[in-house]
N, CA, C and O of each residue as an XYZ file, in Angstrom:
248
protein
N      82.655    102.103    103.931
C      83.083    100.470    104.048
C      84.810    100.995    104.604
O      85.526    100.276    105.302
N      85.150    102.193    104.168
C      86.438    102.369    104.283
C      86.544    102.393    105.698
O      87.466    101.774    106.230
N      85.472    103.219    106.582
C      85.336    103.880    108.009
C      84.851    102.777    108.743
O      84.887    102.965    109.959
N      84.337    101.509    108.321
C      84.119    100.448    108.550
C      85.809     99.160    108.655
O      85.801     98.144    109.348
N      86.759     99.511    107.985
C      87.962     98.914    108.454
C      88.632     98.998    109.337
O      89.321     98.118    109.853
N      88.426    100.848    109.828
C      89.758    101.307    109.531
C      89.315    101.196    111.545
O      90.201    100.937    112.360
N      87.429    101.521    112.082
C      86.877    101.148    113.102
C      88.289     99.528    113.523
O      89.053     99.746    114.464
N      88.409     98.362    112.889
C      88.379     97.163    113.502
C      89.701     97.271    113.750
O      90.224     96.977    114.825
N      90.577     97.913    112.259
C      91.651     97.739    112.856
C      92.103     98.827    114.494
O      92.855     98.593    115.440
N      91.716     99.340    114.346
C      91.890    100.618    115.781
C      91.443     99.430    117.012
O      92.409     98.931    117.590
N      90.288     99.028    117.375
C      90.247     98.249    118.320
C      90.812     97.291    118.329
O      90.782     96.946    119.510
N      91.597     96.232    117.522
C      92.897     95.708    117.047
C      93.840     96.043    118.456
O      93.952     95.730    119.641
N      94.398     96.886    117.436
C      95.656     97.920    117.934
C      95.619     99.173    119.899
O      96.414     99.761    120.633
N      94.066     98.872    119.789
C      93.948     99.780    120.879
C      94.200     98.469    121.960
O      94.974     98.461    122.917
N      93.356     97.438    121.525
C      94.049     95.604    122.874
C      94.884     95.330    122.898
O      95.326     94.649    123.823
N      95.764     95.818    121.597
C      97.252     95.325    122.030
C      98.799     96.271    121.955
O      99.955     95.890    122.141
N      98.330     97.434    121.655
C      99.626     98.613    122.034
C      99.357     98.828    123.065
O      98.299     98.858    123.694
N     101.077     99.111    123.437
C     100.475     99.978    124.956
C     100.739    101.620    124.586
O     101.311    102.005    123.566
N     100.268    102.368    125.498
C     100.064    103.271    126.182
C     101.556    104.055    124.959
O     101.119    104.564    123.928
N     102.740    104.085    125.102
C     103.615    104.847    124.433
C     103.573    103.982    123.334
O     104.133    104.722    122.526
N     103.274    102.760    122.579
C     103.210    102.590    121.482
C     102.561    103.338    120.294
O     103.065    103.702    119.231
N     100.487    103.548    121.080
C      99.842    104.712    120.461
C      99.999    105.722    120.336
O      99.628    106.523    119.478
N     100.753    105.824    121.455
C     101.200    107.618    121.337
C     102.256    107.944    120.082
O     102.398    109.027    119.513
N     103.033    106.547    119.790
C     104.135    107.183    119.185
C     103.196    106.758    116.940
O     103.365    107.307    115.851
N     102.318    105.540    117.432
C     101.944    105.830    116.148
C     101.333    106.621    115.876
O     101.425    106.925    114.686
N     100.422    107.390    116.661
C      99.791    108.493    116.666
C     100.574    109.813    115.971
O     100.245    110.706    115.190
N     101.540    109.511    116.545
C     102.733    110.679    115.871
C     102.671    111.020    114.594
O     102.417    111.995    113.886
N     103.113    109.440    114.496
C     103.331    108.844    112.892
C     102.473    109.114    112.151
O     102.778    109.561    111.045
N     100.851    108.899    112.581
C      99.877    109.063    111.616
C      99.474    110.945    111.547
O      98.612    111.537    110.897
N     100.633    111.513    112.619
C      99.617    112.480    111.909
C     100.541    113.603    110.977
O     100.200    114.624    110.381
N     102.123    112.794    111.172
C     103.025    113.444    110.540
C     102.439    113.404    109.140
O     102.248    114.303    108.321
N     102.042    111.124    109.082
C     100.852    111.434    107.439
C     100.152    112.581    106.167
O     100.191    113.027    105.021
N      99.527    112.567    107.510
C      98.565    113.337    107.415
C      98.565    114.741    106.733
O      98.026    115.246    105.748
N      99.595    115.217    107.916
C     100.637    116.549    107.454
C     100.782    116.654    105.669
O     100.062    117.031    104.744
N     102.462    115.956    105.865
C     102.127    115.397    103.859
C     101.357    115.135    103.264
O     101.125    115.726    102.209
N     100.821    114.378    103.600
C      99.370    114.204    102.947
C      98.549    115.675    101.955
O      97.974    115.640    100.867
N      98.819    116.853    102.894
C      98.164    117.898    102.872
C      99.304    118.450    101.337
O      98.883    119.422    100.710
N     100.829    117.712    100.785
C     101.706    118.483    100.573
C     100.449    117.814     98.463
O     100.088    116.690     98.114
N     100.291    119.018     97.843
C     100.541    117.871     96.155
C     100.716    117.011     96.018
O     100.055    116.002     96.266
N     102.336    117.259     95.270
C     103.145    116.352     95.178
C     103.402    115.111     95.677
O     103.666    114.201     94.891
N     103.356    114.838     97.388
C     102.760    113.777     98.072
C     102.504    113.063     97.605
O     103.055    112.053     97.167
N     100.677    113.841     97.598
C      99.269    113.018     96.970
C      99.662    112.447     95.606
O      99.395    111.311     95.214
N     100.338    113.394     94.933
C     100.145    112.732     93.348
C     101.306    111.001     93.572
O     101.190    109.890     93.056
N     102.166    111.484     94.416
C     102.616    110.795     94.255
C     102.433    108.531     95.028
O     102.775    107.388     94.725
N     101.670    109.308     96.079
C     101.027    107.908     96.898
C      99.653    107.869     95.591
O      99.651    106.876     94.863
N      98.904    108.605     95.433
C      97.819    107.978     94.770
C      97.961    107.194     93.122
O      97.194    106.461     92.498
N      99.533    107.843     92.766
C      99.486    107.475     91.199
C      99.675    105.762     90.967
O     100.390    104.956     91.562
N      98.902    105.625     90.061
C      98.548    103.988     89.161
C      99.834    103.653     89.209
O     100.286    102.745     89.907
N     100.714    104.647     88.188
C     101.850    104.651     87.780
C     102.969    103.564     88.603
O     103.369    102.516     88.094
N     103.496    104.218     90.412
C     104.217    104.158     90.976
C     103.537    103.419     91.571
O     102.477    103.336     92.192
N     104.911    102.548     91.045
C     105.195    101.123     91.755
C     104.781    101.192     93.414
O     104.902    102.262     94.011
N     104.444    100.360     93.887
C     103.836    100.110     95.492
C     105.056    100.064     96.514
O     105.052    100.719     97.557
N     105.947     99.355     96.180
C     107.768     99.477     96.635
C     108.603    100.587     96.890
O     109.484    100.902     97.689
N     107.872    101.174     95.703
C     108.247    102.911     95.593
C     107.396    104.091     96.547
O     107.667    105.091     97.212
N     106.653    103.594     96.305
C     105.625    104.039     97.511
C     106.026    104.248     98.958
O     106.048    105.314     99.574
N     106.257    103.351     99.276
C     106.080    103.083    100.498
C     107.539    103.546    100.785
O     107.815    104.268    101.743
N     108.277    103.171    100.065
C     109.795    103.823    100.278
C     109.504    104.984    100.593
O     109.875    105.423    101.681
N     108.630    105.899     99.544
C     109.258    107.796     99.533
C     108.112    107.566    100.979
O     108.268    108.497    101.769
N     107.607    107.087    101.201
C     106.751    107.856    102.718
C     107.843    107.310    104.262
O     108.334    107.845    105.256
N     107.782    106.037    103.674
C     108.792    106.015    105.117
C     110.428    106.590    104.472
O     111.226    106.371    105.383
N     111.031    107.106    103.491
C     111.855    107.800    104.136
C     111.748    109.064    103.978
O     112.801    109.641    103.709
N     110.870    109.650    104.053
C     110.140    111.425    104.206
C     109.187    111.399    105.741
O     108.591    112.409    106.115
């Protein structure tokens, strides 16, 4: 299910974003994937006890 949703977003993004924007997005997603390998990062992002706003702030500042 998640794959189908992701594919829809990717197709829409590819149609609307410039090549430079796509490179920037890919770089950001690569950094996020790297951070996700850190156990403490995963704990915070996946925790049901941390507010969504706090998770967003945490991801954007790191």
